[in-house]
C-alpha positions in Angstrom: 98.7 192.7 100.4 96.4 193.3 97.7 96.1 192.0 94.5 98.6 192.8 91.9 99.1 192.4 88.3 102.5 194.0 88.1 105.2 192.0 86.8 108.3 193.4 88.5 107.7 191.5 92.1 108.0 188.6 91.1 111.4 186.6 90.7 113.9 186.3 87.0 113.6 183.1 85.5 117.1 182.5 86.5 115.7 183.0 90.2 117.1 185.9 91.2 115.4 188.5 93.0 114.5 191.6 91.0 114.8 195.1 93.1 111.5 196.9 93.4 111.7 200.4 91.1 108.3 202.0 92.6 105.6 201.2 95.3 102.6 199.8 94.2 100.4 201.8 91.9 96.4 201.8 91.1 97.1 201.3 87.4 98.6 198.0 88.6 95.6 197.3 90.9 94.0 193.4 90.4 90.6 192.2 91.6 89.0 189.6 92.7 87.2 187.2 90.3 84.1 187.0 89.9 83.0 183.8 90.4 79.7 183.8 88.6 77.0 180.9 90.1 73.6 179.6 88.4 70.6 181.8 90.3 68.7 184.4 90.5 70.5 187.1 88.2 72.7 189.2 90.5 74.7 191.9 89.4 77.1 194.8 90.8 78.7 197.4 89.0 82.6 198.1 89.2 84.2 201.6 88.5 87.3 201.0 86.3 90.1 203.6 85.1 89.0 205.8 83.1 85.8 206.3 84.7 84.5 203.6 82.5 82.4 200.2 83.9 82.2 196.3 84.5 79.7 194.4 85.2 80.2 191.8 87.4 77.9 188.7 87.0 77.7 187.0 90.2 74.3 185.2 89.8 73.0 184.5 86.2 70.4 182.4 85.1 69.7 182.7 81.1 71.2 183.8 78.2 71.6 184.3 74.6 72.4 181.1 72.5 73.5 180.9 69.2 72.5 177.4 66.9 75.5 178.3 64.3 74.3 175.7 61.4 70.5 177.4 61.5 71.5 181.0 62.3 69.1 181.4 65.0 69.6 183.0 68.4 67.3 182.3 71.6 67.0 183.7 75.2 66.7 180.5 78.1 67.6 179.0 80.8 71.2 178.0 82.3 70.6 174.3 83.6 74.5 173.2 84.5 77.9 173.3 84.1 79.0 170.3 82.8 82.6 170.4 82.0 85.7 173.0 82.2 89.0 172.3 80.5 90.8 175.0 82.8 89.9 173.7 86.5 87.7 170.7 87.9 87.5 173.2 90.6 84.9 175.6 88.8 83.5 172.4 87.5 82.6 171.3 91.2 81.5 174.8 92.2 79.2 175.0 89.2 81.1 178.6 88.2 80.0 179.8 84.7 83.4 181.8 83.1 83.7 181.7 79.6 84.3 178.5 77.2 82.7 176.7 80.4 80.5 174.1 79.0 77.1 173.9 80.3 73.7 172.8 79.6 70.3 174.8 78.6 67.2 174.3 77.9 65.8 173.0 74.8 62.6 174.1 74.7 62.6 177.9 72.3 65.2 176.0 70.2 62.2 173.1 69.5 59.4 175.7 69.0 61.6 177.7 66.6 62.6 174.1 64.7 58.7 173.0 64.7 57.3 176.1 63.8 60.0 176.8 60.9 60.8 173.3 59.6 56.5 172.2 60.0 58.1 169.0 61.6 58.2 167.7 65.1 60.7 167.1 66.8 60.8 163.0 69.1 59.7 163.8 72.6 60.2 161.7 75.9 57.8 158.5 76.0 55.5 160.0 78.7 52.3 157.8 80.0 50.0 160.5 78.9 48.7 160.9 75.5 48.8 163.8 74.2 45.7 165.5 72.6 45.3 165.5 69.0 45.2 169.0 67.6 43.0 169.4 64.7 45.3 170.2 61.6 45.2 174.1 60.6 44.4 174.9 56.9 47.0 176.4 55.2 47.7 178.5 51.6 49.3 176.5 48.7 52.3 179.2 48.9 52.5 178.2 52.6 52.7 174.5 51.9 55.3 174.7 49.1 57.4 177.2 51.7 57.2 174.4 54.5 58.2 171.6 51.7 61.1 173.4 50.4 62.2 174.2 53.8 62.0 170.1 54.4 64.0 169.2 51.6 67.3 171.0 53.4 69.6 168.1 55.6 67.8 167.1 59.1 68.8 167.7 62.5 72.0 165.5 63.9 71.2 162.5 65.6 73.5 163.6 68.4 71.3 166.8 68.7 68.2 165.3 68.2 69.0 162.9 71.6 69.6 166.1 73.5 66.5 167.2 72.6 64.7 164.4 73.5 66.4 165.0 77.0 65.5 168.8 76.6 68.7 169.7 77.2 71.7 171.3 75.1 75.4 171.3 75.3 76.4 175.0 75.2 79.4 176.7 75.2 79.7 180.0 76.9 81.6 183.0 74.7 80.8 185.8 76.5 83.0 186.8 80.0 80.3 186.8 82.5 82.4 188.7 85.5 83.2 191.1 83.0 79.8 192.1 80.9 77.3 190.8 83.5 75.9 188.3 80.5 76.4 184.6 80.2 75.6 184.0 76.1 77.5 181.4 73.9 76.9 179.1 71.4 75.2 175.3 70.9 77.9 172.5 70.4 77.2 170.3 67.0 79.5 168.0 64.7 82.6 167.7 65.7 83.4 169.7 68.4 80.2 168.6 70.2 81.7 164.8 69.6 85.2 166.6 71.3 83.6 167.4 74.6 81.2 164.5 74.6 84.5 162.4 74.6 86.1 164.7 77.1 82.8 164.1 79.5 82.5 160.2 79.0 86.8 160.1 80.2 86.2 162.2 82.8 83.1 160.2 84.3 85.1 156.6 83.9 87.4 158.1 86.7 
């Protein structure tokens, strides 16, 4: 028995059997799930109806992630799957699917933030002391530009904590099993609070 997407083989709501109107058709076929895992990039192409192509992501380890409030997108590493609202099995097996909550490397976003605002983000306290870097001479125009940017709202405490850890919570918005990409956005504000509560509740069980 192949995987079928038709509905005529299912029983009625009342429990009665439906008559078989025809044999199986190619346009009713279904395919096994990709079950994309974290690992070195491995993508298979699948020929689909109409000669189109699907990109079956079997292993992915990077993606483009957007920081909505700053309107910035950077390519970064996918580190871990931390929550999945639909299925705990997908969380246990660390499967990348749309809307899964994952952890990504914060380094590209830290680099951009520190360069854009000329303001360092707090780091983990380490035993080694960093060498002092001589300040670069800047024009009055550049200093004025940075001063204007620094007037804008500061980094939220919840995000700053994550930057200290070197990992950011993000949500996958692409479909890795269909398009072979793992793209998404960084969680912020109410959405971040919501998922943090969910993760905390799950750990408490």
